[in-house]
Backbone as JSON, one array per atom type, in Angstrom:
{
  "sequence": "XXXXXXXXXXXXXXXXXXXXXXXXXXXXXXXXXXXXXXXXXXXXXXXXXXXXXXXXXXXXXXXXXXXXXXXXXXXXXXXXXXXXXXXXXXXXXXXXXXXXXXXXXXXXXXXXXXXXXXXXXXXXXXXXXXXXXXXXXXXXXXXXXXXXXXXXXXXXXXXXXXXXXXXXXXXXXXXXXXXXXXXXXXXX",
  "N": [[0.88, -1.23, -0.01], [0.66, 2.21, -0.86], [2.23, 4.86, 0.73], [1.96, 7.61, 0.27], [-0.51, 8.92, -1.45], [-0.51, 11.1, -3.24], [1.73, 10.91, -4.79], [3.14, 8.48, -6.96], [4.77, 6.64, -5.69], [6.91, 6.61, -2.86], [10.33, 6.98, -2.64], [13.17, 6.34, -0.77], [16.47, 6.98, -0.78], [19.22, 5.76, 1.02], [22.32, 6.58, 1.37], [25.92, 6.82, 0.69], [28.69, 8.72, -0.31], [28.7, 7.83, -3.02], [26.11, 8.0, -3.84], [25.41, 10.59, -3.14], [26.25, 12.48, -4.85], [28.98, 13.23, -4.83], [31.6, 15.48, -5.41], [30.54, 16.94, -7.48], [27.82, 19.03, -8.71], [24.76, 18.57, -6.96], [22.45, 18.23, -8.47], [23.43, 16.85, -10.68], [23.85, 14.35, -9.92], [23.21, 10.72, -9.73], [20.85, 10.1, -8.3], [19.29, 12.42, -8.53], [18.98, 12.42, -11.24], [17.48, 10.12, -11.61], [15.23, 10.91, -10.36], [14.23, 12.62, -12.38], [13.8, 10.93, -14.33], [11.75, 9.32, -13.32], [9.16, 10.65, -12.91], [6.54, 10.3, -11.82], [6.97, 9.54, -9.29], [8.07, 10.09, -5.92], [11.28, 10.8, -5.26], [13.62, 10.6, -2.84], [16.59, 11.84, -1.67], [18.5, 10.68, 0.81], [21.25, 10.65, 1.31], [24.7, 10.99, 2.3], [27.89, 12.23, 1.95], [30.72, 10.38, 2.87], [29.31, 8.85, 4.75], [28.85, 6.19, 7.13], [27.65, 2.9, 7.96], [26.77, 3.02, 10.58], [26.33, 5.76, 10.98], [24.24, 6.17, 9.01], [22.37, 4.54, 10.21], [21.82, 5.99, 12.58], [20.65, 8.24, 11.51], [18.47, 7.26, 10.2], [15.83, 6.82, 11.53], [14.56, 9.44, 11.72], [14.5, 10.18, 9.04], [12.83, 8.25, 8.03], [10.48, 8.9, 9.27], [9.94, 11.36, 8.17], [9.99, 11.01, 5.38], [8.44, 8.76, 4.96], [8.73, 6.23, 3.3], [7.87, 4.09, 0.53], [9.65, 2.49, -0.61], [12.87, 1.59, 0.32], [16.07, 2.2, -0.46], [19.17, 0.86, 0.2], [22.33, 2.04, 0.24], [24.97, 1.58, 1.45], [28.05, 1.21, 3.36], [30.47, 1.28, 2.04], [32.35, 3.14, 3.19], [32.68, 2.03, 5.69], [34.09, -0.22, 4.93], [36.42, 0.95, 3.75], [37.51, 1.9, 5.97], [38.19, -0.17, 7.36], [36.49, -1.42, 9.17], [34.99, -3.82, 11.31], [33.48, -6.58, 9.8], [31.33, -7.84, 11.23], [30.26, -5.77, 12.64], [29.39, -4.09, 10.54], [27.38, -5.94, 9.56], [25.59, -6.07, 11.61], [24.74, -3.22, 11.98], [23.52, -2.96, 9.32], [21.62, -4.91, 9.42], [19.91, -3.71, 11.46], [19.2, -1.4, 10.1], [17.67, -2.55, 7.81], [15.66, -3.83, 9.27], [14.32, -1.74, 10.54], [13.43, -0.16, 8.29], [11.66, -2.11, 7.08], [9.85, -2.41, 9.27], [8.75, 0.07, 9.12], [7.18, -0.28, 6.98], [8.35, -0.24, 4.37], [9.46, -1.43, 1.28], [12.47, -3.06, 1.03], [15.52, -2.42, -0.62], [18.76, -3.7, -1.17], [21.96, -2.6, -1.85], [24.6, -4.06, -3.12], [27.99, -3.98, -1.81], [31.4, -3.58, -2.53], [34.72, -3.81, -1.53], [37.99, -2.44, -2.1], [41.0, -4.5, -2.24], [42.58, -3.6, -0.01], [42.81, -4.44, 2.72], [43.47, -7.04, 2.45], [42.5, -9.99, 0.7], [40.94, -11.84, 2.16], [39.35, -10.19, 3.94], [38.0, -8.54, 2.16], [36.44, -10.4, 0.9], [34.8, -11.55, 3.11], [33.62, -9.24, 3.98], [32.08, -8.57, 1.59], [30.39, -10.77, 1.56], [28.62, -10.3, 3.61], [26.53, -8.83, 2.51], [25.25, -10.59, 0.81], [24.5, -12.56, 2.59], [22.57, -11.15, 4.21], [20.74, -10.42, 2.29], [19.68, -12.94, 1.73], [18.78, -13.87, 4.24], [16.84, -11.94, 4.82], [15.22, -12.03, 2.63], [15.63, -10.17, 0.47], [15.92, -8.0, -2.41], [19.0, -7.97, -3.93], [21.0, -5.59, -5.17], [23.39, -5.7, -7.74], [26.68, -4.42, -7.3], [27.15, -1.38, -8.6], [29.48, -0.07, -9.18], [31.38, -1.94, -10.11], [31.12, -2.0, -12.87], [31.86, 0.52, -13.64], [34.24, 1.51, -12.28], [36.59, 0.31, -13.61], [36.7, 1.88, -15.86], [38.5, 4.49, -16.55], [37.71, 6.99, -17.63], [35.3, 7.37, -16.57], [35.55, 7.96, -13.97], [36.4, 9.98, -11.07], [39.25, 12.03, -10.27], [40.31, 10.96, -7.9], [40.06, 8.24, -8.09], [38.13, 6.74, -6.7], [35.5, 7.69, -6.7], [32.66, 7.96, -8.89], [32.49, 9.9, -11.9], [30.88, 12.83, -13.3], [29.97, 11.94, -15.81], [29.5, 9.32, -15.46], [27.02, 9.21, -14.11], [24.62, 8.91, -15.42], [24.72, 6.32, -16.37], [24.71, 4.85, -13.94], [22.15, 5.57, -13.02], [20.56, 4.23, -14.88], [21.26, 1.68, -14.33], [20.33, 1.42, -11.72], [17.48, 2.03, -11.93], [15.66, -0.07, -13.02], [15.65, -1.94, -10.96], [14.52, -0.4, -8.86], [12.08, 0.28, -9.98], [10.92, -2.16, -10.08], [10.71, -2.82, -7.42], [8.89, -0.88, -6.6], [6.65, -1.64, -8.07], [6.19, -3.97, -6.71], [5.05, -3.0, -4.42], [2.42, -2.33, -4.84]],
  "CA": [[0.0, 0.03, 0.01], [1.48, 3.36, -1.08], [1.9, 5.73, 1.8], [1.57, 8.92, -0.1], [-1.3, 8.77, -2.61], [-0.25, 12.15, -4.05], [2.77, 10.5, -5.64], [3.01, 7.03, -7.26], [5.51, 5.96, -4.61], [8.0, 7.41, -2.23], [11.6, 6.18, -2.63], [14.25, 7.0, -0.01], [17.89, 6.38, -1.01], [20.1, 6.07, 2.11], [23.62, 6.21, 0.81], [27.11, 7.59, 0.98], [29.09, 9.68, -1.43], [28.39, 7.34, -4.3], [24.67, 8.47, -4.04], [25.3, 11.97, -2.72], [26.7, 13.27, -5.95], [30.25, 13.77, -4.33], [32.51, 16.03, -6.4], [29.69, 17.48, -8.46], [26.49, 19.57, -8.16], [23.82, 17.5, -6.52], [21.48, 18.04, -9.58], [24.02, 16.07, -11.73], [24.02, 12.88, -9.43], [22.27, 9.73, -10.25], [19.59, 10.15, -7.66], [18.47, 13.44, -9.12], [18.69, 11.99, -12.65], [16.46, 9.1, -11.41], [13.95, 11.77, -10.1], [13.87, 13.21, -13.65], [13.24, 9.82, -15.08], [10.58, 8.71, -12.65], [8.42, 11.73, -12.49], [5.45, 10.02, -11.14], [7.28, 9.17, -8.0], [8.88, 11.02, -5.13], [12.59, 10.29, -4.96], [14.25, 11.37, -1.72], [18.01, 11.56, -1.44], [18.99, 10.77, 2.18], [22.67, 10.28, 1.18], [25.59, 11.88, 2.84], [29.2, 11.85, 1.68], [31.44, 9.92, 4.16], [28.49, 8.1, 5.75], [29.07, 4.83, 7.48], [26.41, 2.26, 8.26], [26.41, 3.53, 11.96], [25.7, 7.11, 10.72], [22.97, 5.91, 8.33], [21.45, 4.01, 11.26], [21.44, 7.02, 13.45], [19.82, 9.25, 10.79], [17.24, 6.66, 9.59], [14.44, 7.03, 12.1], [13.96, 10.72, 11.37], [14.23, 10.07, 7.6], [11.64, 7.39, 7.88], [9.28, 9.75, 9.76], [9.49, 12.5, 7.26], [9.82, 10.56, 3.99], [7.49, 7.58, 4.89], [8.99, 5.71, 1.99], [7.39, 2.87, 0.17], [10.77, 1.74, -0.89], [14.09, 2.15, 0.92], [17.23, 1.76, -1.14], [20.34, 1.08, 1.15], [23.63, 1.96, -0.52], [25.96, 2.01, 2.52], [29.02, 0.18, 3.78], [31.8, 1.49, 1.45], [33.17, 3.79, 4.14], [33.01, 1.0, 6.74], [35.14, -1.06, 4.33], [37.59, 1.64, 3.56], [38.18, 2.23, 7.32], [38.59, -1.49, 7.95], [35.55, -1.74, 10.36], [34.68, -5.19, 11.45], [32.39, -7.0, 9.16], [30.23, -8.09, 12.12], [29.63, -4.43, 13.0], [28.64, -3.81, 9.28], [26.27, -6.76, 9.49], [24.7, -5.59, 12.76], [24.13, -1.95, 11.51], [22.72, -3.16, 8.19], [20.41, -5.58, 9.97], [19.07, -2.72, 12.09], [18.6, -0.53, 9.05], [16.8, -3.22, 7.11], [14.6, -4.02, 10.17], [13.66, -0.37, 10.78], [12.79, -0.04, 6.97], [10.59, -3.02, 7.01], [8.85, -2.03, 10.25], [8.07, 1.25, 8.62], [6.33, -0.66, 5.77], [9.02, -0.07, 3.18], [10.19, -2.58, 0.53], [13.92, -2.71, 1.17], [16.51, -2.93, -1.63], [20.14, -3.64, -0.59], [22.94, -2.54, -2.87], [25.88, -4.81, -2.85], [29.13, -3.05, -1.9], [32.59, -4.29, -2.58], [35.73, -2.89, -1.2], [39.27, -2.78, -2.68], [41.64, -5.49, -1.42], [43.59, -2.89, 0.95], [43.01, -5.1, 3.94], [43.58, -8.45, 2.16], [41.34, -10.69, 0.01], [39.9, -12.41, 3.03], [38.53, -9.18, 4.44], [37.09, -8.15, 1.03], [35.43, -11.48, 0.71], [33.97, -11.56, 4.29], [32.85, -7.96, 3.94], [30.98, -8.69, 0.58], [29.43, -11.88, 1.94], [27.54, -9.7, 4.6], [25.35, -8.39, 1.67], [24.6, -11.74, 0.27], [23.83, -13.16, 3.77], [21.41, -10.39, 4.61], [19.7, -10.48, 1.18], [19.1, -14.27, 1.83], [18.04, -13.81, 5.53], [15.56, -11.03, 4.86], [14.56, -12.19, 1.35], [15.8, -8.91, -0.2], [16.64, -7.99, -3.78], [20.37, -7.45, -3.9], [21.33, -4.95, -6.43], [24.82, -5.85, -7.88], [27.4, -3.24, -7.08], [27.26, -0.67, -9.9], [30.81, 0.43, -9.5], [32.04, -2.91, -10.84], [31.07, -1.62, -14.26], [32.23, 1.9, -13.84], [35.55, 1.72, -11.76], [37.62, 0.01, -14.52], [36.71, 2.83, -16.94], [39.01, 5.71, -15.98], [37.0, 8.15, -18.15], [33.95, 7.48, -15.72], [35.98, 8.15, -12.57], [36.98, 11.29, -10.65], [40.81, 11.82, -10.14], [40.66, 10.1, -6.8], [39.94, 6.79, -8.42], [37.14, 6.06, -5.84], [34.19, 8.22, -6.93], [32.29, 8.13, -10.25], [32.27, 11.37, -12.25], [29.44, 13.27, -13.83], [29.76, 11.21, -17.06], [29.07, 7.9, -15.03], [25.83, 9.2, -13.39], [23.37, 8.42, -16.18], [24.85, 4.89, -16.36], [24.3, 4.53, -12.59], [20.6, 5.75, -13.06], [19.96, 3.16, -15.73], [21.57, 0.39, -13.57], [19.44, 1.29, -10.55], [16.1, 2.18, -12.22], [14.81, -1.32, -13.01], [15.55, -2.49, -9.58], [13.64, 0.5, -8.13], [10.76, 0.13, -10.57], [10.33, -3.48, -9.73], [10.28, -2.73, -5.89], [7.68, -0.02, -6.53], [5.58, -2.47, -8.47], [5.73, -4.98, -5.7], [4.31, -2.34, -3.27], [1.06, -2.09, -5.21]],
  "C": [[0.88, 1.25, 0.0], [1.16, 4.28, 0.07], [1.38, 7.17, 1.42], [0.85, 8.99, -1.45], [-1.08, 9.87, -3.69], [0.81, 11.9, -5.09], [2.52, 8.99, -5.92], [3.53, 6.22, -6.11], [6.54, 6.94, -4.08], [9.12, 6.61, -2.15], [12.66, 6.88, -1.84], [15.6, 6.18, -0.37], [18.79, 6.82, 0.25], [21.42, 5.59, 1.69], [24.71, 7.05, 1.35], [27.42, 8.48, -0.2], [28.83, 9.18, -2.93], [26.96, 7.74, -4.68], [24.47, 9.95, -3.7], [25.87, 12.88, -3.59], [28.11, 13.95, -5.52], [31.08, 14.3, -5.55], [31.76, 16.76, -7.58], [28.45, 18.27, -7.91], [25.47, 18.48, -8.05], [22.76, 17.21, -7.74], [22.09, 17.16, -10.68], [24.15, 14.6, -11.24], [22.89, 12.03, -9.89], [20.94, 9.83, -9.63], [18.67, 11.24, -8.28], [18.01, 13.03, -10.56], [17.5, 11.01, -12.69], [15.15, 9.87, -11.24], [13.39, 12.24, -11.48], [13.26, 12.16, -14.56], [11.98, 9.15, -14.58], [9.76, 9.77, -12.01], [7.16, 11.47, -11.72], [5.67, 9.67, -9.72], [8.15, 10.12, -7.22], [10.16, 10.23, -4.76], [13.43, 11.14, -4.03], [15.72, 10.91, -1.58], [18.41, 11.79, -0.06], [20.48, 10.36, 2.23], [23.55, 11.31, 1.7], [27.01, 11.39, 2.59], [29.88, 11.37, 2.97], [30.55, 9.12, 5.14], [28.86, 6.69, 5.89], [27.67, 4.16, 7.76], [25.86, 2.72, 9.65], [25.77, 4.83, 11.79], [24.35, 7.03, 10.09], [21.94, 5.4, 9.45], [20.93, 5.02, 12.18], [20.48, 8.03, 12.82], [18.46, 8.67, 10.28], [15.95, 6.89, 10.24], [13.82, 8.38, 11.68], [13.65, 10.87, 9.89], [12.99, 9.27, 7.3], [10.36, 8.14, 8.21], [8.97, 10.74, 8.8], [9.27, 11.95, 5.84], [8.6, 9.53, 3.89], [7.54, 6.82, 3.65], [8.29, 4.34, 1.79], [8.53, 1.94, -0.2], [11.96, 2.4, -0.34], [15.26, 1.42, 0.23], [18.49, 1.99, -0.12], [21.55, 0.84, 0.27], [24.75, 2.45, 0.64], [26.97, 0.82, 2.78], [30.43, 0.49, 3.16], [32.75, 2.16, 2.46], [33.54, 2.93, 5.28], [34.26, 0.25, 6.24], [36.38, -0.3, 4.27], [38.29, 1.98, 4.93], [38.44, 0.91, 8.0], [37.7, -1.84, 9.29], [35.28, -3.28, 10.26], [33.41, -5.62, 10.69], [31.08, -7.41, 10.01], [29.51, -6.93, 12.49], [28.81, -3.98, 11.76], [27.28, -4.53, 9.3], [25.23, -6.27, 10.5], [24.02, -4.29, 12.46], [23.22, -2.15, 10.37], [21.52, -3.92, 8.54], [19.43, -4.58, 10.59], [18.37, -1.85, 11.09], [17.49, -1.31, 8.29], [15.48, -3.43, 7.96], [13.69, -2.72, 10.36], [12.84, -0.06, 9.44], [11.6, -0.88, 6.79], [9.55, -2.73, 8.03], [8.1, -0.84, 9.87], [7.2, 1.03, 7.34], [6.92, -0.57, 4.47], [9.5, -1.4, 2.52], [11.62, -2.16, 0.6], [14.75, -3.28, -0.04], [17.84, -2.67, -1.02], [21.1, -3.64, -1.85], [24.19, -3.2, -2.36], [27.05, -3.8, -2.89], [30.37, -4.02, -1.86], [33.71, -3.28, -2.24], [37.16, -3.39, -1.81], [40.04, -3.75, -1.68], [42.79, -4.89, -0.43], [43.94, -3.74, 2.09], [43.18, -6.58, 3.69], [42.34, -9.04, 1.48], [40.46, -11.28, 0.94], [38.88, -11.37, 3.62], [37.59, -8.78, 3.45], [36.05, -9.22, 0.86], [34.39, -11.57, 1.84], [32.99, -10.31, 4.26], [31.69, -8.06, 2.83], [29.92, -9.79, 0.86], [28.31, -11.33, 2.93], [26.39, -9.36, 3.76], [24.63, -9.43, 1.22], [23.85, -12.48, 1.41], [22.56, -12.43, 4.14], [20.39, -10.41, 3.52], [19.02, -11.91, 1.35], [18.28, -14.32, 3.1], [16.87, -13.04, 5.5], [14.85, -11.08, 3.53], [14.46, -10.84, 0.61], [16.24, -8.93, -1.62], [17.87, -7.28, -3.49], [20.75, -6.98, -5.2], [22.83, -5.14, -6.55], [25.47, -4.51, -7.84], [27.64, -2.51, -8.42], [28.62, -0.14, -10.24], [31.7, -0.62, -10.22], [32.21, -2.66, -12.35], [31.8, -0.37, -14.56], [33.79, 2.03, -13.37], [36.56, 1.36, -12.74], [37.74, 1.05, -15.62], [37.22, 4.27, -16.41], [38.26, 6.89, -16.45], [35.67, 8.39, -17.38], [34.35, 7.77, -14.3], [36.6, 9.47, -12.28], [38.55, 10.84, -10.46], [41.13, 10.96, -8.96], [40.55, 8.71, -6.95], [38.9, 6.03, -7.64], [35.77, 6.53, -6.24], [33.89, 8.35, -8.45], [32.16, 9.63, -10.57], [30.9, 11.57, -12.86], [29.01, 12.38, -14.98], [29.08, 9.8, -16.64], [27.6, 8.05, -14.45], [24.72, 8.63, -14.15], [23.45, 6.89, -16.27], [24.34, 4.27, -15.07], [22.69, 4.45, -12.47], [20.02, 4.62, -13.75], [20.33, 1.82, -15.14], [20.63, 0.2, -12.41], [17.97, 1.3, -10.89], [15.28, 0.93, -12.25], [14.63, -1.92, -11.69], [14.45, -1.73, -8.7], [12.22, 0.32, -8.61], [10.17, -1.17, -10.15], [9.89, -3.54, -8.3], [8.99, -1.89, -5.8], [6.42, -0.85, -7.02], [5.13, -3.57, -7.48], [4.99, -4.4, -4.46], [2.85, -2.22, -3.53], [0.13, -3.1, -4.59]]
}
């Protein structure tokens, strides 16, 4: 059941710099481009550059109150991984975020996150497995990590080699849109 009948659906994106249009005007980021593509729906960007899963968890209750989303897209964890946080902490925070979203009546989408092998291949593997475990445990759609297609293409990356540039944003929008559309259709 849609929370806000004035819109088709309300979609809240809870993310980090990959969704917060880091290094460019917010209007050029993929979430805003998605808003332009999906004009029948309310797309709310609750993303903050540098956000960890703990920070997202702290902010989520007030975002859920104000947005009352039909769909919650979780794109968090990259900063946890880059800082070498314990994957058990990542899983605990994401579990709480998923639970809060579901208790608020939202269909939850989880975006897979992968981290570079800075802390060794075992850490990267255990970190990534958290997303697959949670998708299985909570029967969630797991969106494959969009950066796997973008990061190898230097022309789509900012100079820091971590963040997608303005040219990559349309590609991310087209990657994410079918998943979000499917989630909206499942809320009807």
